[in-house]
C-alpha positions, 0 to 999 in steps of 0.5 A: 504448518504447525498448531500455533499457525492453524489456530490463528487461520481458523480464528483469523476475521479481517477487522475494518483496520486491516482491511483498510491497511490491507487495500493502502498496500495493495494500492502501493508496495504490497503483493498477494502471492498464492500458496497451494489453495489459497493466498498470503500477504507479502510486504517488503520495504526499503530499510529506511521504512523500517517503522512502516513495516514494523507497524504494517507486520503489528496490524497483521500480527493475528495472522503472521508467523514469521519475524521481520526478515532483514536481507540485502538485494542487488538491484541494477548493480547496486546493493540495497538493503530491505525487510520483509514479512509474509502472512499466512495464507487465508481465503480471505486474500484469495478474495482480494488477489481476485478483486486486484489481479488479472493473473499475475498483474496488479491493477486497479479495479474498475469499482475502486471507488466503492473499495479505496473511501477511507483516510487510513487506506490513503494514508497507506497508500501515500506512506508507502508510494508518496514522494515529496515534489518540491512544489507539490506531492506524487504517488508513484503509480508506475505499476498501473496502466494509464487508465488506471491512474487515471481512475485512481484520480477520479476516485480520490477525487470523488471520495476525498474531495481532492483534485489531481492530475496525471504526470509522466515519470520515467515513461510510466504515469504517476499521480501530481497533487497540486501545492494547493492540495497537499494542505487538504490532503494533510489534514485527511491523512495526518491523523494516520501517519506514522511521524516517520513518513511525514516527510513525504509531506511538504507542508508536514511539521 
């Protein structure tokens, strides 16, 4: 680790904004990986979400040294373009690793309602994994178990007053926002949405 990296790590304190972006990212596409004694945040998006990953890197710029890495990856026989960055390791990420993981599997913690309550975290989750569903909207929660997805739906109802339901997709469970709830959802998160991601909302301008 160079001097600049050690300096960044010694001064780093997770801000509230970073905390909410981190929570939304961990519910979505982000991962925490261990390197030595401590963990680091790994963020990877497809190239068509360049604005989102640029924004995330800027959010965490006081704990990131590496520039964005652009690369091609073969997925099921087809080549796709991706962008990624990794933060420096830090003890604070270990705390979130303990909360959001069991072994190597990412989970929804039982007390998610006390963690996932800010509209910014919801907006990040939606920008990561939200999808326009013609008559509504979905959250692509395929990596979580049915009980965990159900727990998320109850948390969204409790903390954001949005009614959702579970839907099966590709043998996994996802969250469905019916059309009548999407306008309310959009009002809650719109101030945090990047303009390039509003296409995920069927009610967006």
